[in-house]
C-alpha positions, 0 to 999 in steps of 0.5 A, spaced: 520 492 550 521 489 543 519 494 538 518 493 530 523 496 526 523 497 519 530 495 516 529 494 510 525 498 504 525 495 496 520 497 491 518 495 483 515 498 478 514 495 471 517 498 464 511 499 461 508 506 462 501 509 460 500 517 460 494 520 460 495 522 452 496 514 451 489 513 456 485 518 451 487 513 445 483 507 448 477 512 452 473 518 451 478 522 456 483 527 455 489 529 460 486 535 463 479 531 465 483 525 469 489 531 471 483 536 474 479 530 478 485 525 480 492 528 479 494 523 475 499 524 469 501 517 468 501 509 470 505 503 471 502 497 467 504 490 468 506 486 461 501 480 459 505 475 461 508 480 468 505 477 474 503 480 480 508 475 484 513 478 479 513 485 481 513 482 489 519 478 489 523 483 485 520 488 490 522 483 496 529 482 493 531 489 493 528 490 501 532 484 503 538 487 500 537 494 503 536 491 509 543 487 510 539 481 511 539 474 508 533 471 505 534 465 511 534 470 515 525 472 514 521 468 519 514 469 516 512 473 509 505 477 508 503 479 502 498 484 501 494 483 494 488 485 492 490 481 484 493 474 487 496 470 481 492 465 482 486 463 487 490 459 490 496 458 492 498 464 495 502 470 492 506 469 498 507 462 497 510 464 491 515 469 494 517 463 499 519 459 494 523 463 489 527 466 494 528 460 497 526 462 504 525 456 507 519 453 511 516 459 513 508 461 514 507 465 508 501 468 507 496 473 503 491 479 507 486 481 503 484 488 505 484 491 497 488 498 499 489 498 506 492 491 505 499 493 507 496 498 514 493 491 515 498 487 514 504 492 518 499 490 524 500 483 524 507 484 523 508 488 529 504 483 533 509 477 530 514 480 534 512 484 539 510 476 541 517 473 540 513 469 534 518 471 528 524 476 528 524 479 521 517 479 517 518 481 509 511 485 509 509 486 501 504 490 498 504 488 490 498 489 484 496 488 477 490 493 478 491 493 470 488 485 469 481 487 473 480 494 470 475 495 465 478 498 460 471 501 457 470 505 463 473 511 463 470 513 470 476 508 473 480 505 468 485 512 468 485 511 476 489 505 477 495 502 475 501 497 477 507 496 482 510 493 488 513 495 495 516 491 499 519 492 507 523 488 512 520 489 519 526 486 524 525 485 532 530 492 536 531 491 543 534 498 544 532 503 548 530 508 543 524 510 540 523 507 534 520 503 529 512 502 529 509 506 535 502 505 533 496 501 529 489 502 528 484 497 524 477 498 522 472 495 517 465 497 515 461 492 510 455 496 508 459 499 503 461 494 500 457 496 494 461 502 494 468 499 492 468 492 489 469 487 483 463 483 480 465 477 480 468 471 484 470 464 484 463 463 489 459 468 486 460 467 478 467 463 477 469 469 474 475 475 476 471 480 475 472 487 474 472 493 479 466 498 479 466 504 484 461 509 485 467 515 486 462 520 491 461 515 496 468 513 497 471 520 497 466 522 503 468 517 506 475 517 505 477 524 508 474 523 514 475 515 516 483 517 514 483 523 518 480 520 524 484 514 524 490 518 524 488 521 530 487 516 533 494 512 532 497 518 533 493 519 540 495 512 541 502 513 540 503 520 544 505 524 539 501 530 535 500 532 528 505 538 529 510 532 530 509 529 524 515 529 519 511 527 513 504 524 512 503 518 507 495 516 505 494 512 501 495 514 493 488 514 490 486 521 488 490 528 490 483 531 492 483 525 498 490 527 499 490 534 499 482 534 503 484 529 508 492 532 510 487 539 510 482 536 516 489 533 519 492 540 519 498 538 516 501 543 512 502 540 504 510 540 505 509 534 510 505 530 505 508 525 500 505 525 493 506 520 488 499 519 486 501 523 479 507 518 478 503 511 479 496 512 480 492 508 485 495 502 486 491 499 491 496 495 496 502 496 494 500 505 494 504 506 501 509 502 500 511 504 494 511 512 496 515 510 502 520 506 499 521 510 494 522 517 498 526 513 503 530 511 498 531 517 495 533 520 501 527 525 502 524 521 508 530 520 513 533 516 519 528 518 526 523 522 521 516 520 524 511 518 518 504 518 518 501 512 514 492 511 512 489 508 507 482 506 506 479 501 500 474 496 498 470 493 504 470 498 507 477 498 510 482 503 513 487 504 517 493 507 520 500 506 522 505 511 526 512 509 525 519 512 527 523 510 521 
């Protein structure tokens, strides 16, 4: 049997940092208000001329180095993003060209904050069907470019960044890699989290709009239920989880879903305080930074889950 194992990790954050105190000079807010409601202390912000593809390329280079593979070894590129450089071509094609990966398939996935989980399932399917041996999966966002900086309810929540993994075919008999995934969507919640513009709608990019109470109510339940389904599918239990990495959107959602699952706080990865909500980049950023810091170790069992606009949501159980 072929397993889909993560062979390399990489991430990149823009150099510019905007603290909560900085935010108080932009909108009517303060550090205590933001921190108590979201758990966010700061966020990284891309420069005006720094594109989503720039962040994605740097994260991808780091993942390739970490995997000990060459660009020529990559068979497919999947990029999860809701903030592509342009309407088309895809951000994935820009990575393919910059890294000289060759004439391999490259495409973007739009599932907002759940995009990385969606992309993992696609990569897993490509490898297990023998369509690819090595797949580069990236989550990259420059959400600062589509927030309404006059809306204090949303502009404090988001940041920019990119995370990448190289997923490779593994033929060893040991249980490793992606053990299970589950994906879902419910378009009836479309108006709870969306951008109020688009090429077909009004020929504009649009700004992020969100009904926070709707999202919170849905997030805790859907994240925990999806994680339990993936655990059951992989024949694992909550007690076997070494690390829980939910989408880093809001500390209350992170803590709420962990509590509902019965996962102890010392097993929950929390990077939202430093990165804020980076949408599709949130999970790969948290995963890569914790692996490269040595916090997450070989043979650890990891539960990933995310929810985003659509609504879309999903989960993944993997063994490093």
